[in-house]
N, C-alpha and C positions, 0 to 999 in steps of 0.2 A: 764370484769374487775370490781371488787367491788369498789364502791364509798361510798354508804350510808348503814349504819349498825344499825339495832335496837338491843339494848343490854337489855336482861332480867336481873333482879337482879341488876338494876342500882344503888342501894344504898349499894351494898355489898362491902366487903373489897378489892377485886381485882378491881372492877369497879372504886372505888375511885382513885386507882393508874392509871388506864387506862385513866381517865379524864385528867391527868396531862401531858400525852404524846402528843407532837406535831407531827401530822401526816397528810397525805393527805386524810385520810378517815374521813368521817363525822359520828361520833357515836351519836346515839340518845338513851340516857339512860332512861329506864323506870323502875320505882319501881313496887312492887306488887300491889299497888293500881291503877296504871295507866295501867299495863299490867298483868293480872291474867292468868298464864299459865294453870290453871285448867278450864278456860273458853274459848272455841273456839271462842265465840262471841267477847270476849275481844281481843284475838290474831288477828282475822280478822279485827277488827275495827282499830287496830294500823297499820296493814299492809296497809289498804285502806287509812289511813290518811297520812302516811309517805312515802309510796311507796319505801321501801328499796330494796337493791340488795341482802341483807344477814341478817340472824338473828344470833347474837352471844348469845348463851344460857348459862348464868351464874347463873340464879336463881335455887334454890334447897335447900335441907336440908343437913347441914354438921355437925357442932358441937352442943353439945357434942356428941361424938360417941355413948354413951349409949342410946341416943334418938332413934336410929335405932333399938334397941332391945326393948325398952319400948313402943315405938309408931310406930309399924310396918306399920299401915295403913297410917300414915302421911308420912313416909319415901317412901312408894310405890307411894302415890299420887304426892308428890312434885318432886321426882326424876325420877320416871318411867312414870306415867300417864301424868304429865305435859310435859315431853319431847316428849311423843308420840303425844300429841295434836299439838305441834309445828312442828314435822316432817310431820304429815299428811297435815297440812296447807301449809308448805313449798313445799311439793310435788304437791299440787293443784296449787299453785301460781308460781311454778318453781323457787323458791328461794333457795339459798345455806343456809345451817345451819352449824354453828360451835358450837360444844359441848365440854365443859370442863369436862373431866372425871378425873381419879385419878390413881396414881401409886398403889393404894390399890387393884386394880383388879388383880395384880400379886400375886402369892402365897407367895413370900418372903423367899423361901428356897434356891435358888441357886444364886440369884443376877444377875446383868448385863443383865436385861431382855430386849430383843428386841421386837419390835412391833408385830412380827410374832410368838412370843413364846406363848404357851398355857397360858390361864388366869384361875385363881381359887382364887377368893377373900377370905380373911381370916377373914372378919367381915361383918356385915350386911350393913354398909355404902358402902363397896366395892361391895357387891351384888346389892345394889340399883343403883349404878353407872353403873355396868355392864349390868343390866337390861335396863337402858337407852341407853347404847352403842348398844345393840342388835337392838333396834329400829332405831337408827341413821345409823347403818351399812346397813340396808335394803335400804336406800336412798343414791344413789351414789353421789349426789351433796352435799357432806358433808365433814367436817373435824372434827376428834375426837382428842382432845389434852389430852394426859395422863399426868397430871400435878403433880408436887411435889413442893409446895411453902408454905410460911408461912409469918406471919406478922413481921414487924420490929418495935421495937426490939423483940427478941425472948421472948415469953411470960412466960417461965418457969424458975425456979431457978435451976432445975436439967435437965440433958440431957443424953440420953442413949449412953454409950460408946461402946456398943456391937451391935448396930443397924446401918447398913449402908444404906444411902439413897441419894437422890439428892436435898436436901432442898436448896431453894433459896428464897430470899425475893420478895414480890409482886412487888415492884417497878422495880427490875431488870428483873423479869419474864415478865412484860408488854413490855419491850423493845425487848425481844426475840420473844414474840408472834407476834408482829407487822410484823416481817419479813416473817411469813409463812401464813398470812391471806388468800392468794390466792391459797394455796395448798389444796389438798384433801387427804382422807385416814386417817390413824392413825399415830400420831407423838408423841413420848415421848419428853417432855420438862422439864428441871430442871437444877440444878446446878452440881457442881463437885461431883463425887462419893466419899463419905467419911462418917464417923460416924456422927450421929446427934450431939454428944458431940464436935467433932472437928469443925463442922459448927458453933455451938453456941458459942464456946470459942473464935472464931475469932472476934466476936463482943462483947463478955462479958467475960472478964478474970476471973470473979468471979463465973462463972457457975460451978456447982458441978456435978460430975460423978454419974451415977446410971446405974445399969444393968437391962436389960429387962429379966424378968423371965416368959415370956409368954404374956406380955402386947402387944408386937409388934414382928413380925418376924424379924430375925436378918439380912436378906439379901434382903432388899427392893429396892436396887439401880437398875436403869434402864440404858440401853445403849443409848447414845445420838448421835450415829454415823449417823443415818438417818437424824436427825435434822441438824447436822453440815454439812453434804453433801448438803442438800437442800439450805442452806444459803451461800454457797461458791460463 
């Protein structure tokens, strides 16, 4: 049973919300200065110091999406190489790893994607996360969370009315995540399946509609049946 968890990317947006959750787990939040995922020495030093049961891997490169096209090496290093370093050391130390992936690994063409459906990322960010997933999948003492979440309040003045997803705010997501920490495998987690516009409008009545003309696939929503069954 997991009790003590080292969290990489401890200053990130989701980590800030996770800090607020009251739980029986002891989270040890480490920023990139205290735990450098590109340094196996740094990773090993943290494990020796804190003796965790698990690593929750939140560190990596996300926005802006264009950075994964403009700075491919950085994307590869932070999202794939860094994850590989953590998995190899978790394997050596017999520690569980929880990796936060993304709904962007799905093609976005049919929607309602199950965890067992074929994956085919539609942008470089998705590819970088899928690359990391491949490494984590090789280590069976692991959990991959395919997440769909965003900051509160919604950052943009416009929202796609023809793109369906599972957006949910970080604070709500954190409460759901806590329920499956001890699970393994791949689990989709997000909010209700609906358009991004309908999600945003629920919290901002002044949000404006915009149509995706190729910026995002139109059917990005995931099935949450597995998650719901696990928490019953």
